[in-house]
Every structure is written in C-alpha cells, then in structure tokens.
N, C-alpha and C positions, 0 to 999 in steps of 0.2 A: 824866616826866623824872627825878623824884626817885629812883624805883626803879632806873632805868638808871644814874644817877650813883652810887648806893650800891653797886650790883653792880660797876660799873667800878672804883671805889675799892678794894673788897675784892679784886678780881682783881689790881689794881696792887700792893697790899700783899703779897698772897700770892706773886705772881710775883717781886717783888723779894726777898722773904725766901728763897724757894726757890732762886733763882739766885745768891744771895749765900752761902747755907749749903751747897748741894750742888754737888759737882764733877760737872758734866755735860759734860765735855770730849768733843768739840770745840765744843759749843754755847757754853760759857763757859770762862773760864780763871781760875777762882777760886784756883787754885794759886799764881798770881803775886802775890796780895795778901799783904802782911805782916799779922800779927794786929792791930796798931793800926789799920791802914787798913780792915780788915774791920769792926772794932768801930765806927769812926766812920761808915762807910758804912751799916751796919745801924741805928745809933742815929739818925742824921740822918733817914733815910727813914722809920723807924718813928714818929718824932715827927711829922713833917709829914703823912705819909699817914694815920697812925693818928688824928691830930687831926681831919683832914677826915672820916674815917669816923664818928667820934663826933658831930661837928657835924651831918653829914647825917642820921644816925640820929635825932637829937633835933630835927631841922628848926629849928635856931636861926639866924635870919636874920643877926643881928649877928656871931655867931662864924663864919658862912659867909664873910664878908668877910675875916676873919683867915686862915681856911683858904685862901682864894683867894690871899692875899698869900704864904703859905707855898709854895703850888704854883707861883706865879710865880717865886719865888726858886729853887725846885727846877729849873724850866725854864731859867732863866738859867744856873744852875750846870751843867746838862747841856750846854747849848750851849757855854759857855766851856770846859768840860773835854773835850768830844769833837768837836762839830760845827764849831767854828771852825777846828780843825786839819784837818778833812776838806776844808772849802771853801777855806781860805786858806793852808794849809800850816803845819807846825810849825817851831819853832826846833830846832836839832840835839839838845840834851839831851832835849827832849820826844819827838822822833822815836824815840830809843832806847828810852824808857820805853814808848811805845805799841806799838812793834814787839814788845817782850818780852811785854806784856800781851795783845796781840791775835793774835800769831803763831799760825798753824795753827788758828784758830777759823773758824767758818763766816761767810763774808761774802757779801752779796747786792748791795751797792752797787757802781756802776762805779768804776773807778780814776780819780782825778784826779791827774795827774802822779805824784809820789812821796809824796803825802799819805797819812797813815794813815787807814784806813777803820774806822768803828765796826762791830762784828760784829753778827750777826743778833740775838743776845741783847739788846744795847744798843738796836738799832733798835726792837725790840718794846717794851722798857721805856720808851724816850723817846716813842714814839708814844702809848703808854698814858698817860704823864704829860700829854702835850698834850691828849688827849681828856678826861682827868679835869679839867684846868684849864678846858676849854671847857664841860663840863657844869656845873661848879661856878659858873663865871661866869654861865651861863644861869640857874641857880637863884637866884643873887644878884641878877641884873638883873630877873628876872621871877618874884618869889616866889609 
C-alpha cells in the first residue's frame, strides 16, 4: 500500500503541475487564470502534495498525520470551490466566474439545472486528491 500511495501522490503532484502550467485547451482553461491566482494555486498544492510525498518517502508515521490533515483541507477546499456549486447551485457572481473559467472545456458530468459543472481536468484532479487522502489515511491508521 505504501508504494501505491507514493506513486499516486507523485502522479497527483505531476498532474496538478502539468495542468496548471500548460495550456491544454479544451482539456483545461489555464488562460483564464490571473498570474497571482496561478501562483497561489501552484504554491498551495506544491506545499500540501509535496509534503505528503516527502513524508511517505521517509515513512514517518507522525508526519503522515499532518500530511493527512493537509490533504483533508485540500479536499474541503476543492468541494467548497467547485462541487458545492455543482450540487447546490451558485450565487450570481460566482456563476459568471465559473462560466468564464469552464466555458468550452471538456465536461463529462450530467447537467443539474443551470449549475456550473467541473470540467474533466478538475474531475480527474479531485478524484486523485480523494484517493491520495484515502491511501494516506489507510497508512496512518494501519502503519
């Protein structure tokens, strides 16, 4: 399980960096990000995911709990930023922002009323975050 978790975290890190730095339109829409937004996105994820990779590599049980907390915060952030609007609908200013950011990208999720849908790139990223959290939790619970 340790090897699977480490490989999954490395994939997660690489996938996030690739999709944040490279314009793969229509898979992603990195063009709509302002430079400060891109820097904060890269920085936050680099710290959280990078820390988890280092902790798993050195098999440090105590720091695994801290990495798990970071991944949990990341999951909550992803839900609050994307999924709550997909399931429950956005407020008007948020709808305009999401339509601009996600317009014309690849979507695989069904439409719920007029709610904005996370695109395929985000679906892959967020599922990977969830699997990283589950693997890290497993390693923390059953060292």
